C-alpha positions as CSV (number, residue, x, y, z in Angstrom):
1,M,-14.3,6.9,1.4
2,P,-10.8,8.4,1.0
3,G,-8.1,5.1,-0.7
4,I,-6.3,3.5,2.5
5,V,-2.8,5.1,2.0
6,D,0.2,2.7,2.7
7,I,3.0,4.4,4.4
8,H,5.1,0.7,5.3
9,T,5.0,-2.0,2.0
10,H,7.9,-3.5,0.2
11,Y,6.7,-3.7,-3.5
12,D,10.6,-2.2,-4.4
13,A,11.0,-5.8,-6.1
14,Q,7.8,-7.2,-6.8
15,V,6.5,-4.1,-8.7
16,T,8.7,-5.1,-11.8
17,W,7.0,-7.9,-13.1
18,D,3.5,-7.4,-11.3
19,P,2.1,-3.7,-11.9
20,T,-1.0,-4.6,-9.8
21,L,1.0,-4.6,-6.6
22,S,-1.2,-7.2,-5.6
23,P,-3.2,-7.7,-3.3
24,S,-2.7,-3.8,-2.6
25,P,-5.7,-2.8,-4.4
26,A,-8.1,-5.2,-3.7
27,L,-7.8,-4.9,-0.4
28,G,-8.4,-0.5,-1.0
29,V,-5.3,0.5,-0.6
30,T,-4.9,3.4,-3.2
31,T,-0.9,4.7,-2.5
32,A,1.5,2.3,-0.3
33,V,5.2,4.4,0.3
34,M,8.2,1.2,-0.2
35,G,11.7,1.8,0.5
36,N,10.9,0.5,4.1
37,C,13.3,-0.3,6.5
38,G,16.1,0.8,3.8
39,F,15.5,-2.5,1.6
40,G,15.0,-2.1,-2.1
41,I,16.6,-2.8,-5.3
42,A,17.8,1.1,-5.9
43,P,20.9,1.7,-6.1
44,C,22.2,-1.3,-7.7
45,P,24.6,-2.0,-9.6
46,A,25.0,-5.3,-11.5
47,S,27.6,-7.1,-9.6
48,Q,24.9,-6.7,-6.1
49,R,22.5,-7.4,-7.9
50,D,23.1,-11.6,-6.6
51,T,23.6,-10.0,-2.9
52,V,20.1,-8.1,-2.5
53,L,18.4,-10.2,-3.8
54,R,20.1,-13.0,-1.4
55,N,19.3,-10.5,1.3
56,L,16.1,-9.2,0.7
57,S,14.8,-13.0,0.4
58,V,15.5,-13.8,4.2
59,V,15.2,-10.1,6.3
60,E,11.6,-10.1,3.6
61,G,10.7,-13.1,3.5
62,M,10.8,-13.2,0.6
63,D,10.9,-16.5,-1.8
64,L,14.4,-16.2,-3.4
65,G,13.2,-18.1,-6.9
66,A,11.1,-15.6,-7.2
67,L,13.2,-13.0,-7.1
68,Q,15.5,-14.2,-9.4
69,G,13.4,-14.8,-11.8
70,G,10.8,-12.1,-10.9
71,V,12.9,-8.4,-11.1
72,R,13.0,-7.1,-14.3
73,W,16.5,-5.1,-13.7
74,E,16.2,-1.9,-16.4
75,F,17.8,0.6,-14.1
76,E,21.2,0.1,-11.1
77,T,21.0,4.2,-9.9
78,F,17.5,5.5,-8.4
79,A,17.3,7.6,-10.6
80,E,16.3,4.9,-12.9
81,Y,14.5,2.9,-11.1
82,M,12.3,5.8,-10.5
83,A,11.8,6.1,-14.5
84,N,11.5,2.1,-14.8
85,L,8.6,2.7,-12.5
86,R,6.6,5.4,-15.0
87,R,7.2,3.2,-18.2
88,I,5.9,0.2,-16.0
89,Q,2.7,2.8,-14.8
90,P,1.7,0.4,-11.4
91,L,-2.2,-0.2,-10.9
92,A,-1.8,2.3,-7.7
93,N,0.2,4.9,-6.5
94,V,4.0,4.9,-5.6
95,A,5.8,6.7,-3.2
96,V,10.2,5.4,-2.8
97,L,12.6,6.0,0.5
98,A,15.5,6.0,0.0
99,Q,17.2,3.3,1.8
100,H,20.2,3.0,3.4
101,S,20.9,-0.5,3.4
102,T,20.9,-0.7,-0.3
103,I,23.1,1.8,-0.7
104,R,25.9,0.9,1.2
105,C,25.9,-2.4,-0.2
106,A,25.5,-0.1,-4.5
107,V,29.5,1.7,-2.4
108,M,30.6,-0.9,-0.1
109,G,29.9,-4.2,-2.0
110,E,30.4,-7.5,-0.4
111,A,32.3,-5.8,2.8
112,A,28.7,-3.5,3.6
113,S,27.9,-6.1,5.9
114,T,31.1,-6.7,7.6
115,R,32.3,-3.7,7.8
116,A,31.5,-0.2,9.9
117,T,33.4,2.4,8.7
118,P,33.5,3.5,5.6
119,A,36.2,4.7,4.2
120,A,36.0,8.5,3.7
121,A,35.3,8.9,0.0
122,E,32.9,6.0,0.6
123,L,30.6,7.9,3.2
124,E,31.1,10.4,0.6
125,K,29.7,8.8,-2.1
126,M,27.2,6.7,-0.2
127,Q,25.5,10.9,0.7
128,A,25.3,12.0,-2.8
129,M,23.0,9.4,-3.5
130,V,20.8,9.8,-0.9
131,R,20.9,13.2,-2.3
132,E,20.4,12.2,-6.2
133,A,17.6,10.2,-5.0
134,M,15.7,12.5,-3.4
135,D,16.5,15.0,-6.7
136,A,14.9,12.0,-8.4
137,G,12.0,13.0,-6.1
138,A,12.3,10.5,-2.9
139,I,9.5,11.0,-0.8
140,G,13.0,10.7,2.0
141,F,15.0,8.2,4.2
142,A,14.8,5.3,5.7
143,S,17.4,2.5,7.9
144,S,17.2,0.1,10.0
145,F,19.0,-0.9,13.1
146,S,17.0,-3.8,13.7
147,P,18.4,-7.0,15.6
148,N,15.3,-9.3,13.8
149,H,17.4,-8.0,10.9
150,A,19.7,-10.5,9.2
151,G,20.3,-11.6,5.4
152,W,21.3,-14.2,3.5
153,G,23.2,-16.5,5.6
154,G,23.1,-14.2,9.4
155,Q,24.6,-11.4,7.4
156,P,23.2,-8.9,9.2
157,M,22.2,-5.9,7.0
158,P,24.5,-3.6,6.2
159,S,22.3,-0.1,7.8
160,T,22.0,-2.1,11.1
161,V,26.6,-2.3,11.8
162,A,26.7,1.3,10.4
163,S,27.6,4.3,13.3
164,D,25.6,6.8,14.0
165,A,28.2,9.2,13.0
166,E,27.6,7.4,9.4
167,L,23.7,7.5,9.9
168,F,23.6,11.4,10.8
169,S,25.6,12.5,7.3
170,L,23.3,10.4,5.8
171,V,20.6,12.1,6.6
172,D,21.8,15.4,6.0
173,P,20.5,16.2,2.7
174,L,16.7,16.0,4.4
175,R,18.5,18.9,5.8
176,E,19.5,21.2,2.7
177,K,16.6,19.8,1.2
178,K,13.8,20.9,3.6
179,R,11.7,18.3,2.4
180,G,11.7,14.4,2.7
181,I,10.5,12.1,6.0
182,F,12.7,10.2,7.9
183,V,11.3,6.0,9.1
184,M,13.7,3.7,10.7
185,A,13.3,0.1,12.3
186,T,15.7,1.7,15.0
187,G,15.6,-1.6,17.6
188,P,16.6,-0.6,21.1
189,R,19.8,1.8,19.9
190,A,17.9,4.3,18.4
191,T,15.3,5.5,21.1
192,P,13.2,8.3,20.8
193,E,15.4,10.2,22.3
194,Y,17.6,9.5,19.4
195,M,15.4,9.5,17.2
196,E,13.8,13.2,18.6
197,S,17.8,14.5,17.5
198,I,17.2,13.4,13.6
199,S,14.5,15.6,14.1
200,E,15.7,18.7,15.6
201,K,19.3,18.3,12.9
202,T,17.0,17.7,10.1
203,G,14.2,19.5,11.1
204,R,12.2,17.4,9.2
205,P,9.7,14.4,10.9
206,A,11.0,11.2,12.0
207,F,9.1,7.8,12.2
208,M,9.6,5.1,14.7
209,V,9.4,1.8,14.2
210,T,10.5,-1.4,16.6
211,V,8.4,-3.9,18.4
212,L,8.9,-2.0,21.5
213,T,7.0,-0.1,21.1
214,M,4.0,-3.1,20.6
215,Y,1.9,-3.7,23.2
216,N,3.6,-7.0,24.7
217,D,2.1,-8.7,27.5
218,A,4.9,-9.5,29.4
219,E,6.2,-5.6,29.4
220,P,2.0,-3.6,29.6
221,E,3.4,-0.6,29.9
222,K,6.8,0.0,27.8
223,A,5.4,-0.1,24.8
224,L,2.8,3.4,25.4
225,E,5.9,4.5,27.4
226,Y,7.4,5.3,24.1
227,Y,5.1,6.8,22.4
228,E,4.9,9.1,25.7
229,R,8.1,9.8,24.9
230,C,7.8,11.1,21.4
231,A,5.0,13.5,22.6
232,A,7.4,14.9,24.5
233,A,9.5,15.1,21.8
234,R,6.9,16.8,19.8
235,G,6.3,19.4,23.1
236,R,9.8,20.1,22.0
237,G,8.4,21.2,18.6
238,H,10.2,17.7,17.2
239,E,8.3,15.9,15.2
240,V,8.5,12.0,15.8
241,Y,6.5,9.9,15.2
242,I,5.0,5.6,15.8
243,H,4.3,2.7,12.8
244,T,1.3,1.1,14.2
245,S,0.3,-1.8,13.6
246,C,-3.8,-2.1,14.0
247,Q,-3.3,-6.0,13.8
248,P,-2.3,-9.2,16.2
249,L,2.0,-9.3,15.1
250,S,2.0,-13.3,13.9
251,F,4.1,-15.0,12.2
252,D,3.1,-18.4,10.3
253,F,6.3,-19.8,10.4
254,T,8.3,-23.3,10.6
255,L,11.3,-24.7,12.5
256,Q,13.5,-25.0,9.0
257,E,12.2,-21.1,7.9
258,P,12.2,-19.6,11.5
259,Y,12.8,-16.4,11.0
260,L,11.6,-14.8,14.1
261,L,14.6,-16.5,16.2
262,Y,17.2,-14.9,14.2
263,S,17.9,-12.3,17.3
264,H,19.0,-14.8,19.4
265,D,22.7,-15.6,18.7
266,A,22.0,-18.9,19.0
267,F,20.8,-19.2,16.1
268,D,23.8,-17.7,14.3
269,R,24.9,-21.3,13.2
270,V,20.9,-21.9,11.6
271,K,20.7,-18.6,9.4
272,A,24.3,-20.3,8.2
273,A,23.5,-23.5,7.6
274,A,21.1,-25.1,4.7
275,P,18.1,-25.5,5.7
276,E,18.3,-29.8,5.2
277,A,20.7,-28.9,8.1
278,R,18.7,-27.1,10.4
279,A,17.9,-30.4,12.3
280,Q,20.6,-32.0,13.3
281,I,21.8,-28.3,15.0
282,Y,18.3,-28.8,17.3
283,R,19.8,-32.0,18.4
284,D,23.1,-30.7,19.7
285,P,22.4,-29.8,23.9
286,A,25.1,-27.2,22.9
287,F,22.6,-25.1,21.3
288,R,19.8,-25.6,22.5
289,S,21.6,-24.8,26.9
290,R,23.1,-21.3,24.3
291,F,19.0,-20.8,23.6
292,R,17.8,-21.6,27.1
293,E,21.4,-18.8,28.0
294,N,19.2,-16.4,25.3
295,L,16.2,-16.2,26.8
296,R,16.9,-15.5,30.2
297,Q,18.8,-13.0,29.2
298,P,17.3,-11.8,26.2
299,K,18.3,-8.9,24.3
300,Q,15.8,-5.8,23.9
301,G,13.8,-5.4,20.9
302,I,14.1,-9.0,20.0
303,L,10.5,-10.6,18.5
304,F,10.6,-14.4,20.9
305,Y,10.9,-13.8,25.1
306,G,10.9,-17.7,26.0
307,D,6.4,-17.1,26.2
308,W,5.6,-20.7,25.3
309,G,2.1,-19.9,25.9
310,K,2.7,-17.1,22.4
311,I,4.1,-20.3,19.8
312,E,0.6,-22.7,18.7
313,K,1.3,-25.8,17.3
314,E,-2.7,-26.2,16.1
315,S,-4.0,-24.2,17.8
316,A,-3.0,-25.4,21.3
317,S,0.4,-23.9,22.4
318,I,3.9,-25.5,22.8
319,S,3.6,-25.1,26.7
320,Q,-0.1,-26.9,26.9
321,L,0.9,-29.6,24.5
322,A,4.6,-29.4,27.1
323,K,3.5,-29.9,29.6
324,A,1.1,-32.6,28.0
325,A,3.8,-34.2,27.1
326,G,6.3,-34.7,30.1
327,K,8.3,-32.1,28.8
328,D,10.5,-29.0,28.9
329,P,8.8,-27.0,26.1
330,L,12.4,-25.6,24.5
331,D,12.9,-29.4,24.5
332,Y,9.5,-30.0,23.1
333,F,9.5,-27.1,20.7
334,F,13.1,-28.3,18.8
335,D,12.4,-32.2,19.2
336,L,9.0,-31.4,16.5
337,P,10.0,-32.2,12.3
338,V,11.4,-29.2,10.7
339,D,8.1,-29.0,8.7
340,Q,6.0,-28.1,10.9
341,Q,3.8,-25.7,10.8
342,L,3.6,-23.4,13.9
343,I,2.5,-20.1,14.5
344,G,4.0,-17.3,17.0
345,K,1.5,-14.9,18.8
346,L,4.0,-12.9,19.9
347,F,2.4,-8.7,20.0
348,Q,-0.2,-6.8,19.2
349,N,-2.5,-9.2,20.4
350,N,-4.6,-7.6,23.5
351,D,-7.4,-5.1,22.6
352,A,-7.5,-3.3,26.1
353,G,-3.1,-2.8,25.3
354,V,-3.4,-2.1,21.7
355,A,-6.5,0.6,22.0
356,P,-4.3,3.0,24.1
357,L,-1.8,2.8,21.1
358,L,-4.0,3.1,18.9
359,R,-5.6,6.5,19.8
360,H,-2.5,8.1,19.9
361,E,-2.0,11.2,18.4
362,Q,1.4,10.0,18.0
363,G,1.1,7.2,16.4
364,V,0.2,6.4,12.4
365,V,-1.5,3.3,11.5
366,A,1.0,1.3,9.1
367,L,3.2,-2.1,9.0
368,S,0.8,-3.5,7.0
369,D,5.1,-5.1,5.3
370,A,2.2,-5.2,2.2
371,G,4.4,-7.3,-0.7
372,A,7.8,-9.5,2.0
373,H,6.9,-11.8,4.5
374,L,4.6,-13.9,2.2
375,I,5.1,-16.6,3.3
376,Y,4.5,-16.2,7.3
377,F,1.7,-14.3,6.6
378,C,-0.8,-12.1,4.5
379,D,-1.7,-8.3,6.3
380,A,-2.1,-5.9,3.4
381,G,-5.3,-6.1,4.2
382,F,-4.5,-3.7,7.4
383,G,-7.3,-1.1,6.7
384,L,-10.0,-3.2,6.2
385,H,-9.0,-5.4,9.3
386,F,-9.6,-1.5,11.0
387,L,-12.9,-0.7,9.8
388,Q,-14.3,-4.3,10.8
389,H,-12.6,-4.5,14.5
390,W,-11.3,-1.4,15.8
391,V,-14.8,0.4,13.8
392,R,-17.4,-2.7,14.0
393,E,-16.4,-5.2,15.6
394,T,-15.0,-3.3,18.9
395,G,-16.2,0.9,18.9
396,T,-12.8,1.8,19.9
397,F,-13.1,4.1,17.1
398,T,-16.5,6.0,15.3
399,L,-16.2,5.5,11.3
400,A,-15.5,8.9,10.6
401,E,-12.7,8.7,13.1
402,G,-11.2,4.9,11.9
403,V,-11.1,6.9,8.5
404,R,-9.2,9.6,9.0
405,K,-7.0,7.2,10.7
406,L,-6.6,5.6,7.4
407,T,-6.4,8.1,5.1
408,S,-5.4,11.8,6.1
409,D,-3.7,11.2,9.2
410,P,-0.8,8.9,7.4
411,A,-1.1,10.6,4.5
412,K,-1.3,14.2,6.2
413,K,1.9,12.8,8.4
414,Y,4.3,11.7,5.5
415,R,3.8,15.3,3.7
416,I,1.2,13.8,0.6
417,P,-0.3,16.4,-1.3
418,G,-4.1,15.6,-2.1
419,R,-4.3,12.3,-0.6
420,G,-6.4,10.9,1.7
421,A,-9.6,12.8,1.5
422,I,-12.3,13.6,-0.7
423,K,-12.7,17.5,-2.1
424,V,-12.6,19.3,-4.4
425,G,-9.0,19.9,-6.1
426,A,-7.5,16.1,-4.8
427,F,-7.1,13.8,-6.4
428,A,-10.3,11.0,-7.1
429,D,-8.5,7.9,-4.5
430,F,-11.8,5.3,-3.5
431,L,-12.7,3.1,-2.0
432,L,-16.6,2.1,-1.9
433,F,-17.7,-0.6,1.3
434,D,-20.2,-1.7,3.2
435,E,-19.8,-0.5,6.6
436,K,-22.0,-3.3,8.3
437,E,-19.7,-6.3,6.5
438,V,-16.3,-4.6,5.7
439,G,-13.6,-6.8,6.7
440,I,-10.9,-9.4,4.9
441,S,-10.7,-13.3,4.3
442,N,-8.9,-16.3,6.2
443,L,-5.3,-16.5,5.0
444,K,-4.6,-18.6,2.1
445,K,-2.2,-20.0,0.0
446,A,-1.6,-19.1,-3.7
447,K,1.1,-20.4,-6.4
448,D,1.6,-17.2,-8.6
449,L,5.0,-15.9,-8.2
450,P,7.2,-16.1,-10.8
451,G,9.2,-19.4,-11.2
452,G,5.9,-20.7,-9.0
453,G,6.8,-19.7,-5.6
454,A,3.8,-19.4,-3.2
455,R,2.4,-16.5,-0.7
456,M,-0.1,-16.2,1.7
457,I,-3.0,-13.6,0.6
458,R,-6.6,-12.5,1.8
459,D,-9.5,-11.3,-0.3
460,P,-11.2,-8.2,0.1
461,V,-15.0,-8.7,2.1
462,G,-17.2,-5.9,1.4
463,V,-15.8,-4.1,-0.9
464,H,-17.5,-2.9,-4.0
465,G,-15.1,-1.4,-5.6
466,V,-11.4,0.5,-5.5
467,W,-10.0,3.7,-8.0
468,V,-6.9,5.4,-8.5
469,N,-6.7,8.4,-9.7
470,G,-10.9,9.4,-10.9
471,V,-10.0,5.1,-12.5
472,Q,-11.7,2.0,-11.3
473,V,-9.1,-0.7,-11.2
474,H,-10.8,-2.7,-8.8
475,D,-14.7,-4.1,-8.0
476,G,-14.5,-5.4,-5.0
477,K,-14.0,-9.2,-6.1
478,D,-11.8,-9.0,-9.8
479,Y,-9.3,-6.6,-10.5
480,L,-10.4,-4.2,-13.4
481,A,-8.1,-4.0,-17.1
482,P,-8.4,0.4,-17.8
483,A,-6.6,1.0,-21.7
484,Q,-4.5,2.7,-18.8
485,R,-2.8,2.4,-15.6
486,P,-3.6,5.6,-13.4
487,G,-1.1,5.0,-10.7
488,Q,1.2,7.6,-9.7
489,V,4.7,8.4,-9.0
490,L,4.8,10.3,-6.6
491,T,8.0,13.0,-6.3
492,E,6.3,15.7,-5.5
493,F,5.6,16.4,-1.5
494,N,4.9,19.5,0.9
495,A,7.2,21.0,3.1
């Protein structure tokens, strides 16, 4: 089959020290799009490097020591970053989105996360940076309004405090150049109709990323409603799509690093505190009371709505364990040791509810988050999981239709030419696999990040080879060492 096209990755930092983009090529991915959610590392003046890395370490669950010790700063501007990628020669093909938060930080410095309105000159400079990124070969522009996106010390990520006027100004280069896509972690603020207005203004396709479009047993009709609203936009001539996850959205976490709870304002204290000080906060009755209030009146677009049956400790839910202990579930949860390993099974956990979302033509299979949240999970093998679960095990898709969903469909919607198909004149990106065995291994921990940092990783199952631009890069068990890494830095896209 054609190599898998992964349109939602966060390899922006990792690629500077690891040109293999591990583990994605091993898992069948031959093209990866970086810079998602508007987070990345270029442009970045030297004075802002530490701020950018500290924010990334929190919002994308990355090892701060690995980032600080691993990123090779051989660039400041976006164009210099793209040139650096070409020098690095990645193992797979990469495309890069211009990033709202990164650009805002480059222009506004420390104020990027606290000041909602930039000065006129600052806004003009930000718009110029988007234009420069497009000229340097960016595939489009990415941003975030998500309430789940907080950075270092609990500060909001820069784009989440920006005004609508600022965002509309920054997408204008897409209209001017008549190319590029727009992708956004929307939260509840950027509705399908909001995204349609951006698509209408720019004439470009817009892509939504939000848990509101994921199946949730608590609100079983909500996700599909979002897809239908996007279909209505398409009917009016405006392309609005949704990044659709084919895997259950689960988080391995501890109370020392409770990322999935950070969108509740009770956790503002927790985010601002050092990890070793968090246990004391959890014991505070005022904190617990505030969190109960958050759960009684949950904000839209958050990750955890208070269903303690979705949080598990050693394969038993907090609801079950609390009942057995004669405790309130919330009190039981916060009485746990802060280093207790937990798993939150939050969204996309019901096949019957997820299947219609995956079938919907306004969706595009994505959301691997490869390169990020490595202390919680590794979803870089989403494509192999799709072939295993949604094709072989459930029969939801034929093999041919499953392959289309992972290859030509995202390439077409993202305007990536020559990828996602096996035909004369296309690039020779291939995945060789056994359809009766294909899948992914269980999670395992590897201590292979710079400075000895650990990450969760998966291995391929039933894979017999991966080729990028005609060069074999993996044999199903190990990376190969071609004389020259064959990945291309993609800079030319269809209108």
